[in-house]
C-alpha positions in Angstrom: 208.7 30.4 227.6 205.9 29.1 225.4 205.4 30.8 222.0 202.3 32.9 221.4 200.9 30.2 219.0 200.7 27.8 222.0 197.8 29.9 223.2 196.0 29.5 219.9 196.7 25.9 218.7 195.2 26.3 215.2 197.8 29.1 214.4 201.1 28.8 212.6 204.2 30.9 213.4 204.7 33.7 212.8 201.3 34.7 214.2 199.4 36.9 211.8 196.3 38.6 213.2 193.6 40.4 211.2 192.8 43.7 213.0 189.1 44.3 214.0 188.3 47.0 211.4 185.0 48.4 212.3 182.1 47.4 209.8 184.8 45.7 207.6 186.0 42.6 209.6 183.0 40.4 209.4 182.5 36.6 209.9 183.7 35.5 206.4 187.0 37.5 206.7 187.9 36.4 210.2 187.1 32.8 209.4 189.3 32.9 206.3 192.2 34.4 208.3 191.9 31.8 211.1 191.5 28.9 208.6 194.9 30.0 207.1 196.5 29.7 210.5 196.2 33.2 211.6 193.7 34.7 214.1 191.0 36.9 212.7 189.3 39.5 215.0 185.6 40.2 214.5 184.8 43.9 214.8 182.3 44.7 217.4 183.6 48.2 217.5 181.3 50.6 219.4 178.1 48.9 218.3 177.7 45.7 220.4 174.0 45.1 219.3 175.2 43.0 216.2 177.7 40.9 218.1 175.6 37.9 218.8 174.4 37.8 215.1 178.0 38.0 213.7 179.1 35.3 216.2 176.3 33.1 215.1 177.3 33.7 211.4 180.8 32.7 212.2 179.7 29.6 214.0 177.7 28.6 210.8 180.8 29.1 208.8 182.7 27.0 211.2 180.3 24.2 211.2 180.5 23.8 207.3 184.2 24.5 207.2 186.0 23.5 210.4 189.4 24.9 211.2 192.0 22.1 211.9 193.5 22.4 215.3 190.9 24.5 216.7 190.1 23.8 220.4 186.6 22.7 221.5 186.2 25.1 224.3 186.8 28.5 222.5 186.0 29.8 219.0 189.2 30.2 216.9 188.8 33.9 216.5 189.0 37.1 218.4 186.6 40.1 219.1 187.6 43.7 219.1 185.9 46.4 221.1 186.3 50.2 221.0 185.7 50.8 224.7 184.7 54.4 224.9 181.6 53.9 222.8 180.7 50.3 223.5 178.3 49.0 226.0 180.1 46.7 228.5 176.9 45.1 229.9 175.7 44.2 226.4 179.2 42.7 225.6 179.2 40.7 228.8 175.9 39.4 228.1 176.6 38.3 224.5 179.8 36.6 225.5 178.5 34.9 228.6 175.7 33.3 226.5 178.2 31.5 224.4 179.1 27.9 225.1 182.5 28.6 223.5 183.7 32.2 223.9 186.2 33.7 221.4 189.8 32.8 222.0 190.8 36.4 222.4 189.3 39.9 223.1 191.0 43.0 221.8 190.3 46.2 224.0 191.1 49.6 222.4 190.6 53.3 223.1 189.3 53.4 226.8 188.1 56.7 228.0 190.1 56.0 231.3 192.3 53.4 232.8 189.3 52.4 235.1 187.2 51.7 232.1 189.9 49.4 230.7 190.1 47.6 234.0 186.3 47.2 234.1 186.3 45.7 230.6 189.1 43.3 231.3 187.6 42.0 234.4 184.2 41.8 232.9 185.3 39.8 229.8 187.3 37.4 232.0 184.3 36.8 234.2 181.9 36.4 231.3 184.1 33.9 229.6 185.3 32.1 232.7 189.0 33.2 231.8 188.8 31.4 228.4 189.2 34.6 226.3 192.7 36.0 226.4 192.8 39.7 226.9 194.6 41.8 224.1 195.2 45.5 224.9 196.3 48.0 222.3 199.0 50.5 223.4 200.9 53.2 221.5 203.3 54.3 224.1 205.2 52.9 227.2 202.9 55.0 229.7 199.8 53.4 228.2 201.4 49.9 228.5 202.4 50.2 232.2 199.0 51.6 233.2 197.3 48.7 231.3 199.4 46.2 233.3 198.2 47.8 236.5 194.5 47.6 235.7 194.1 44.8 233.1 197.1 42.5 233.3 197.0 41.8 229.5 197.8 38.5 228.0 198.9 40.2 224.9 200.0 43.8 224.1 199.1 45.1 220.5 201.8 47.6 220.0 200.4 50.1 217.5 202.8 52.3 215.8 202.4 55.8 214.2 201.9 54.4 210.7 198.8 52.5 211.5 195.7 53.2 209.5 192.4 54.0 211.2 192.3 55.2 214.6 195.2 55.6 216.9 197.2 58.2 219.1 198.5 61.3 217.4 201.6 61.0 219.8 203.2 57.8 218.9 206.5 56.5 217.4 207.2 54.2 214.6 207.5 50.5 215.3 211.2 50.4 214.7 211.8 52.3 218.1 208.4 51.7 219.8 208.5 47.9 219.8 211.8 47.3 221.5 211.3 50.2 224.0 207.8 49.1 225.0 208.8 45.4 225.3 211.9 46.3 227.5 209.7 48.6 229.7 207.1 45.9 230.2 209.5 43.1 230.9 211.4 45.4 233.3 208.1 46.2 235.1 207.1 42.5 235.4 210.7 41.7 236.5 210.5 44.1 239.3 207.1 42.7 240.4 208.8 39.4 240.5 211.4 40.5 242.9 213.7 41.9 240.4 214.5 38.7 238.5 213.6 38.0 235.0 210.1 37.4 233.8 210.4 33.7 232.9 208.8 32.5 236.2 206.2 35.2 236.3 202.7 33.4 236.0 201.4 35.5 233.1 204.0 37.4 231.1 202.5 39.2 228.1 203.2 38.4 224.5 203.6 41.3 222.0 202.0 41.8 218.6 203.0 44.7 216.4 200.7 46.8 214.2 201.1 49.8 211.9 202.9 49.9 208.5 203.1 46.2 208.0 201.8 44.9 204.6 204.2 42.2 203.4 206.6 39.5 204.5 209.4 42.0 204.9 207.4 44.0 207.5 206.6 40.9 209.4 210.2 39.8 209.5 211.2 43.3 210.7 208.9 43.4 213.7 209.9 39.8 214.6 213.6 40.9 214.6 212.5 43.8 216.9 211.3 41.4 219.5 207.5 41.1 218.6 205.8 37.7 218.7 203.6 38.3 215.8 202.0 41.0 213.5 198.5 42.5 213.2 197.4 44.1 209.9 194.4 46.1 208.9 195.3 47.9 205.7 196.5 44.9 203.8 193.2 43.1 204.5 191.2 45.9 203.1 192.1 44.3 199.8 190.9 40.9 200.9 188.0 39.3 198.8 186.2 38.6 202.1 186.3 42.1 203.4 183.0 43.9 203.9 184.0 47.1 202.0 182.7 49.3 199.2 184.3 48.8 195.9 185.1 52.5 195.7 186.9 52.3 199.0 188.9 49.2 198.0 189.8 50.7 194.6 191.0 53.9 196.4 193.3 51.7 198.6 194.7 49.9 195.4 195.4 53.3 193.7 197.0 55.0 196.7 200.8 55.3 197.0 203.5 56.9 199.0 201.5 56.5 202.2 203.9 58.6 204.3 203.1 61.7 202.1 199.5 60.9 201.1 197.8 59.7 204.4 197.2 61.8 207.5 196.0 61.3 211.0 193.1 63.8 211.6 189.7 64.3 213.0 188.3 65.9 209.9 186.9 62.6 208.6 185.4 61.7 211.9 183.7 65.0 212.1 182.2 64.8 208.5 181.0 61.2 209.2 179.6 62.0 212.6 181.7 59.4 214.3 182.7 61.7 217.2 183.4 61.0 220.9 186.9 59.5 220.6 189.1 60.2 223.8 191.4 63.1 223.6 194.6 62.4 221.6 193.0 60.0 219.1 192.6 60.6 215.4 192.0 58.5 212.2 194.8 58.0 209.6 193.3 58.0 206.1 194.2 58.9 202.5 194.3 62.7 201.9 191.4 63.8 199.7 189.3 66.8 198.9 187.5 66.8 202.2 190.7 67.2 204.1 192.3 69.7 201.6 189.2 71.9 201.9 189.2 71.8 205.7 192.7 72.9 205.7 192.1 75.6 203.2 189.4 77.0 205.5 186.2 75.8 203.8 183.5 76.1 206.4 182.5 72.9 208.1 179.0 73.3 207.0 179.9 73.6 203.3 182.5 70.7 203.6 179.8 68.5 205.2 177.3 69.3 202.5 179.9 68.3 199.9 180.7 65.0 201.8 176.9 64.1 201.9 176.7 64.6 198.2 179.7 62.2 197.8 178.1 59.8 200.1 175.0 59.7 198.1 176.9 59.0 194.9 178.0 55.6 196.2 181.3 54.4 194.8 181.8 57.5 192.7 182.5 59.3 196.0 186.0 57.8 195.9 186.7 58.5 192.3 190.1 59.9 191.5 190.0 63.7 191.1 186.8 64.2 193.0 187.3 62.0 196.0 185.7 63.0 199.2 184.7 59.8 201.0 186.9 58.6 204.0 189.6 56.0 203.0 191.1 54.9 206.3 194.3 53.3 205.6 198.0 53.2 207.0 201.2 54.4 205.6 201.9 51.0 204.0 198.9 51.5 201.7 201.3 51.9 198.8 202.4 48.3 199.1 198.8 47.0 198.6 198.5 46.3 194.9 196.0 43.6 194.5 192.8 42.0 195.8 193.3 38.4 197.1 191.8 35.8 199.2 192.4 36.5 202.9 193.9 33.1 203.4 196.4 33.7 200.6 197.4 37.0 202.1 198.2 35.3 205.4 200.3 32.7 203.8 202.2 35.3 201.8 202.9 37.2 205.0 204.4 34.1 206.4 206.6 33.7 203.4 204.7 30.9 201.7 204.6 31.2 197.9 201.1 31.0 196.5 
């Protein structure tokens, strides 16, 4: 069976993917990740209106700094969509107008399995099957349902430790990765007449995400059976990330992520980013906004204080008075320095910088 890097010929094993962090994963970050032999995912998120502009910016970077090994028929990056809030028609239009579509499209948080199927079919049609479909799943049931409606090329197995948005009900990667892989392979084997999946036309690959921040984490998920790793929190401290200094500094200062981060809807409500499907919440660093909500401070008062912090710029993340949202995973305590994204990718692969 071909390795996952065979589908992305500019990449180096083990595959390192930069997660499509909304508003943060822009053209410079994804170019740097892919140029280092990983695959960077541009964040379309829920707002598809800026996708064409960001893809054009990436192509400009690519023209001045080509990526060795990149194929001529696809762009050597991916694009990530948050399905419940994104416009499929706009996405299809933007992708169908590209001579070279992205090599991969990451689909996340559909409001229904039917919506996931519509997106997978729409993307494949718009890109003439050139873009591989990555589907994020946090449990076995989601994965099996995704096979039925979307037949993913890659599963992104998101564990409970992941930062940003994910399912409240999920396991850590140490149990989730092998169980989900076994279940998917068994399902494909049954489709193939009960045999193994080696002769099945499109067996999926598996990329793990959630709580990975260094080479040790990458090696662990490879030992569990994954084909590669996807990271978000580590790339918050990349020089190329589109991130406020206060946010980045808060990430660098955070420690003991299992104790000092929480998955909640408090930050979504305060920021006005509501509409997530039932069962989803955002993991972020615990601060005064969350503490006050738990204490019983009224939403109106908490929102007023949040807006004051928002207006204070980077000071809204200052230690002792922090209220601004700092989405990050439980591995945040392992993130100690700002570095170039390419160096981060190489360090994750075990190369000494």
